[in-house]
C-alpha positions as CSV (number, residue, x, y, z in Angstrom):
1,M,39.6,-8.5,17.9
2,R,41.6,-10.4,20.5
3,N,40.7,-13.7,18.9
4,L,42.0,-12.4,15.5
5,S,45.3,-11.5,17.0
6,I,45.7,-14.9,18.6
7,Y,44.9,-16.6,15.2
8,C,47.5,-14.5,13.4
9,F,50.1,-15.3,16.0
10,L,49.5,-19.0,15.8
11,L,49.7,-18.9,11.9
12,I,53.0,-17.2,12.0
13,A,54.4,-19.6,14.6
14,A,53.3,-22.6,12.4
15,L,55.3,-21.3,9.5
16,F,58.5,-21.3,11.6
17,I,57.8,-24.6,13.5
18,F,56.8,-26.7,10.4
19,P,59.0,-25.4,7.5
20,G,59.0,-28.8,5.7
21,C,55.3,-29.2,5.4
22,E,55.3,-28.2,1.7
23,G,56.5,-31.7,0.8
24,D,59.5,-33.3,-1.0
25,P,60.7,-31.0,-3.9
26,G,61.9,-34.0,-5.8
27,N,65.1,-34.4,-7.9
28,P,65.5,-31.4,-10.2
29,G,66.9,-31.8,-13.7
30,V,65.9,-35.5,-14.2
31,S,64.1,-36.1,-17.5
32,Q,61.1,-38.4,-17.3
33,L,61.2,-38.9,-21.0
34,P,62.7,-42.1,-22.6
35,D,66.1,-41.8,-24.3
36,D,64.6,-42.5,-27.8
37,I,61.6,-40.4,-28.6
38,M,61.9,-39.8,-32.4
39,A,61.5,-42.1,-35.3
40,P,64.5,-42.4,-37.8
41,E,64.7,-40.1,-40.8
42,V,65.6,-41.9,-44.0
43,L,66.3,-40.7,-47.6
44,L,66.3,-43.0,-50.6
45,I,69.4,-41.9,-52.6
46,L,69.4,-44.7,-55.2
47,P,67.8,-45.6,-57.6
48,R,67.2,-42.5,-59.6
49,A,63.5,-41.9,-60.3
50,N,61.9,-43.2,-63.5
51,R,65.1,-45.0,-64.7
52,N,65.1,-48.3,-66.6
53,V,66.3,-51.3,-64.7
54,Y,67.1,-54.7,-66.2
55,D,68.8,-57.5,-64.3
56,R,70.3,-55.7,-61.2
57,F,70.6,-52.2,-59.9
58,V,71.8,-50.4,-56.8
59,I,69.5,-49.4,-54.0
60,E,70.9,-47.0,-51.3
61,A,69.5,-45.1,-48.4
62,F,70.9,-42.6,-45.8
63,A,69.3,-42.8,-42.3
64,V,69.8,-41.0,-39.0
65,D,68.1,-41.2,-35.6
66,D,68.3,-39.5,-32.2
67,S,69.5,-42.7,-30.7
68,S,70.6,-45.3,-33.2
69,V,69.4,-46.9,-36.5
70,E,69.0,-50.6,-35.9
71,M,68.0,-51.6,-39.5
72,V,67.2,-50.3,-42.9
73,E,65.0,-52.3,-45.2
74,F,63.9,-51.7,-48.8
75,L,60.3,-52.3,-49.8
76,I,59.5,-53.3,-53.4
77,D,56.0,-52.3,-54.4
78,G,55.3,-51.8,-50.7
79,K,56.4,-55.3,-49.6
80,E,59.4,-56.9,-48.2
81,P,61.0,-59.4,-50.6
82,E,60.8,-63.0,-49.3
83,S,64.6,-63.5,-49.9
84,G,65.4,-61.1,-47.0
85,D,68.4,-59.7,-48.8
86,L,67.1,-56.1,-48.6
87,K,67.5,-55.8,-44.8
88,L,70.7,-54.1,-43.7
89,T,71.8,-53.6,-40.1
90,E,75.0,-51.6,-40.7
91,P,75.9,-48.6,-42.9
92,P,76.4,-48.0,-45.7
93,Y,72.8,-49.0,-46.4
94,Q,73.5,-50.1,-50.0
95,V,72.8,-53.3,-51.9
96,R,73.1,-54.3,-55.5
97,W,69.8,-56.1,-56.0
98,D,68.9,-58.8,-58.5
99,C,65.6,-57.7,-59.9
100,S,65.2,-60.4,-62.6
101,A,62.1,-61.8,-60.9
102,L,60.2,-58.5,-61.3
103,A,57.6,-58.4,-64.0
104,N,58.8,-56.8,-67.2
105,N,57.3,-53.7,-68.9
106,V,55.8,-52.7,-65.5
107,T,56.5,-49.7,-63.2
108,H,57.7,-50.7,-59.8
109,S,58.1,-48.7,-56.6
110,I,61.1,-48.6,-54.3
111,Q,61.0,-47.2,-50.7
112,A,63.3,-47.4,-47.7
113,R,62.1,-48.0,-44.1
114,A,64.5,-47.3,-41.2
115,W,64.0,-48.8,-37.7
116,D,65.4,-47.7,-34.3
117,G,65.9,-49.6,-31.1
118,A,62.5,-48.5,-29.7
119,G,60.6,-50.1,-32.5
120,R,59.8,-46.8,-34.3
121,Y,60.3,-46.5,-38.0
122,G,60.5,-43.8,-40.6
123,L,59.8,-44.0,-44.3
124,S,61.6,-42.4,-47.2
125,Q,60.1,-40.9,-50.3
126,L,58.8,-43.4,-52.9
127,V,60.7,-43.8,-56.2
128,T,59.4,-45.6,-59.2
129,V,61.5,-47.5,-61.8
130,N,60.7,-49.1,-65.1
131,K,61.5,-52.8,-65.3
132,Q,62.7,-54.0,-68.7
133,H,63.7,-57.4,-70.0
134,P,67.4,-58.1,-69.3
135,A,68.1,-58.8,-72.9
136,L,67.4,-55.1,-73.6
137,K,70.1,-53.9,-71.3
138,P,72.6,-51.6,-73.2
139,S,76.2,-52.9,-73.5
140,S,77.5,-49.4,-72.4
141,D,76.3,-46.6,-70.3
142,T,77.0,-43.0,-69.3
143,L,77.4,-42.5,-65.6
144,R,77.2,-39.0,-64.1
145,S,76.9,-37.2,-60.8
146,Y,75.6,-33.7,-61.4
147,V,72.5,-31.7,-62.2
148,E,72.4,-29.7,-65.4
149,V,71.8,-26.1,-64.6
150,S,71.7,-23.0,-66.8
151,D,74.0,-21.0,-64.4
152,P,77.1,-23.0,-63.4
153,Y,78.1,-20.5,-60.8
154,I,75.5,-21.8,-58.3
155,W,78.0,-24.4,-57.0
156,L,80.8,-23.7,-54.5
157,F,83.3,-25.9,-52.7
158,P,81.8,-27.0,-49.4
159,D,84.6,-25.4,-47.2
160,T,84.5,-21.7,-47.9
161,L,87.1,-20.8,-45.2
162,N,89.7,-23.4,-46.3
163,P,88.7,-24.5,-49.8
164,Y,89.3,-27.9,-51.0
165,T,91.7,-28.0,-54.0
166,G,90.0,-30.8,-55.9
167,I,86.6,-32.2,-56.8
168,G,85.5,-35.8,-57.0
169,V,82.4,-38.0,-57.6
170,R,81.4,-41.6,-57.0
171,M,80.1,-43.5,-60.0
172,I,77.6,-46.3,-59.5
173,P,77.4,-48.7,-62.5
174,D,74.8,-51.5,-62.6
175,G,77.5,-54.2,-62.5
176,P,81.1,-55.2,-63.4
177,C,82.3,-53.0,-66.3
178,R,85.3,-51.3,-67.9
179,I,85.8,-47.5,-67.7
180,M,86.4,-46.3,-71.3
181,N,86.8,-42.6,-70.7
182,F,85.6,-39.7,-68.6
183,Y,84.9,-36.0,-69.1
184,V,85.3,-33.0,-66.7
185,K,84.0,-29.5,-67.0
186,L,86.2,-26.9,-65.2
187,Y,85.5,-23.3,-64.3
188,V,87.6,-20.3,-65.0
189,Y,86.4,-18.4,-62.0
190,E,88.0,-21.1,-59.8
191,D,91.2,-20.6,-61.8
192,W,90.8,-24.0,-63.4
193,S,91.2,-22.6,-66.9
194,G,92.5,-24.5,-69.9
195,G,96.2,-24.9,-70.2
196,K,96.8,-25.9,-66.6
197,E,97.9,-29.4,-65.6
198,M,95.4,-31.6,-63.9
199,L,95.9,-34.7,-61.7
200,F,93.3,-37.4,-62.6
201,E,92.7,-40.3,-60.2
202,I,90.4,-43.3,-60.3
203,W,89.8,-45.2,-57.1
204,N,88.0,-48.4,-56.3
205,S,85.2,-47.9,-53.7
206,A,84.7,-50.0,-50.5
207,N,82.0,-49.1,-48.0
208,N,81.5,-45.9,-50.0
209,Q,85.0,-44.7,-49.5
210,P,88.0,-44.7,-51.9
211,D,89.9,-48.0,-51.2
212,E,92.4,-48.8,-54.0
213,L,94.1,-46.5,-56.5
214,L,93.4,-47.9,-60.0
215,F,94.7,-45.1,-62.2
216,V,96.6,-41.8,-61.8
217,D,97.9,-39.5,-64.5
218,T,98.9,-35.8,-64.8
219,T,98.0,-34.2,-68.1
220,C,97.2,-30.8,-69.6
221,V,93.5,-30.3,-70.0
222,D,94.0,-28.9,-73.5
223,S,95.8,-32.1,-74.7
224,I,92.9,-33.8,-76.5
225,P,93.9,-37.2,-78.1
226,R,93.7,-37.2,-81.8
227,G,90.5,-38.8,-83.2
228,F,88.3,-37.6,-80.3
229,E,86.2,-34.5,-80.1
230,R,85.9,-32.4,-77.0
231,P,82.3,-32.2,-75.8
232,E,80.9,-28.7,-76.1
233,G,81.6,-26.7,-73.1
234,W,83.8,-29.3,-71.5
235,V,87.5,-28.4,-71.2
236,G,88.6,-31.3,-69.0
237,Y,88.8,-34.5,-71.0
238,R,90.7,-37.8,-70.7
239,V,90.7,-41.0,-72.6
240,L,92.1,-44.1,-70.9
241,G,94.3,-46.1,-73.2
242,E,93.7,-49.2,-71.3
243,N,90.1,-49.7,-70.2
244,I,90.0,-50.1,-66.4
245,H,88.0,-53.0,-65.0
246,V,85.8,-52.4,-61.9
247,E,83.5,-54.8,-60.1
248,D,81.5,-52.1,-58.3
249,D,81.4,-48.4,-57.5
250,F,84.4,-46.2,-58.2
251,F,85.6,-42.6,-57.7
252,I,86.9,-40.1,-60.2
253,L,89.0,-37.3,-58.6
254,V,90.4,-34.2,-60.3
255,T,93.0,-31.9,-58.7
256,P,94.8,-28.9,-60.2
257,V,98.6,-29.2,-60.3
258,P,100.3,-27.9,-58.3
259,G,97.7,-28.0,-55.5
260,K,97.6,-28.5,-51.7
261,P,98.8,-32.1,-51.0
262,G,95.9,-34.4,-50.3
263,D,93.0,-32.0,-50.2
264,T,90.4,-33.5,-52.4
265,L,86.6,-33.8,-52.1
266,A,84.5,-36.7,-53.1
267,V,80.7,-36.6,-52.9
268,I,78.6,-39.6,-52.2
269,T,75.7,-39.0,-54.5
270,D,73.8,-39.9,-57.6
271,D,73.1,-37.3,-60.3
272,G,73.6,-34.6,-57.6
273,L,70.1,-35.1,-56.3
274,W,71.3,-35.4,-52.7
275,R,74.6,-33.6,-53.0
276,N,76.2,-32.5,-49.7
277,Y,74.0,-34.6,-47.4
278,H,76.9,-36.9,-46.9
279,G,80.3,-37.6,-48.5
280,V,84.0,-38.2,-47.9
281,A,86.9,-35.8,-48.0
282,R,90.6,-36.6,-48.3
283,T,93.0,-34.7,-46.1
284,N,96.6,-35.3,-45.1
285,S,95.4,-37.7,-42.4
286,G,93.4,-39.8,-44.9
287,W,89.8,-40.2,-45.8
288,G,87.0,-39.2,-43.6
289,S,83.2,-38.7,-43.8
290,F,81.3,-35.4,-43.7
291,S,77.6,-34.5,-43.5
292,M,76.6,-31.0,-44.4
293,G,73.1,-30.6,-45.5
294,P,71.9,-28.8,-48.7
295,Q,72.7,-25.2,-47.6
296,I,75.8,-25.2,-49.9
297,Q,75.5,-26.2,-53.5
298,F,78.2,-28.6,-54.7
299,N,77.7,-29.8,-58.3
300,P,80.9,-31.1,-59.9
301,Y,80.5,-31.8,-63.6
302,I,82.1,-35.2,-64.2
303,Y,80.8,-38.1,-66.2
304,A,82.2,-41.4,-67.4
305,R,81.5,-43.9,-70.2
306,V,81.6,-47.6,-69.2
307,R,81.1,-50.9,-71.1
308,Y,79.5,-53.7,-69.2
309,D,81.2,-57.1,-69.0
């Protein structure tokens, strides 16, 4: 019993004499993981699936990463073209590609691959297009940026607390063209009913943002020029007396008059398939980008007729 008491005394004394014997606790809060641990996410925005292509068409992707996107490249039929012109190191990741060398009457696949600084890559969905002979390319085309739905009330302005007062879309032609006219469908529940004046604008696009004002006019949406029929269900309609020449993408913006100065939304999209993922908005301070995600539907009904040069 005496030996047990001595042992307990020595054990307790050791705990006080040698408090640091448990070892170095280390540096708390220091991550041992590398800065870049995720591969980029990439979406192929253009071209639209199953469309016909002739001599050139736009390929566009949207990519994000937890660190940085170093490069986005586009794969044709699973391969990198030898020309190297489908590798982009800075956004916007968009290129108007000469596809003349592709075999005609054949379906080809398009895919985007995004790389980060750690050498990881992400792949987009795969889209197929139908290659046709350039001689078959139509002289005119209808460009649109919306999805046809049975219930138009599914779409809302993206900012529900401070609504934008205008809508806008970016149009992506396959080459230099002239804008002949455009059509707009407006909604009564947004107080955009017929008989109100509307401000129409057409802007040239640079780096996916409005760059140069090409056309501006205020007109009553019920003033339909003689000799033209209003498309069924479309109350916003405007024919341009002088066809406007554009070399590349362009924006069409529509704002009720009078409206808040400057507040107009323009969506970077094609056919509404990726609406709200990214876009640009004009405020009093100028144009700026936004990225929202698909939780709010935005589906402005605007389309344009163009004639290729």
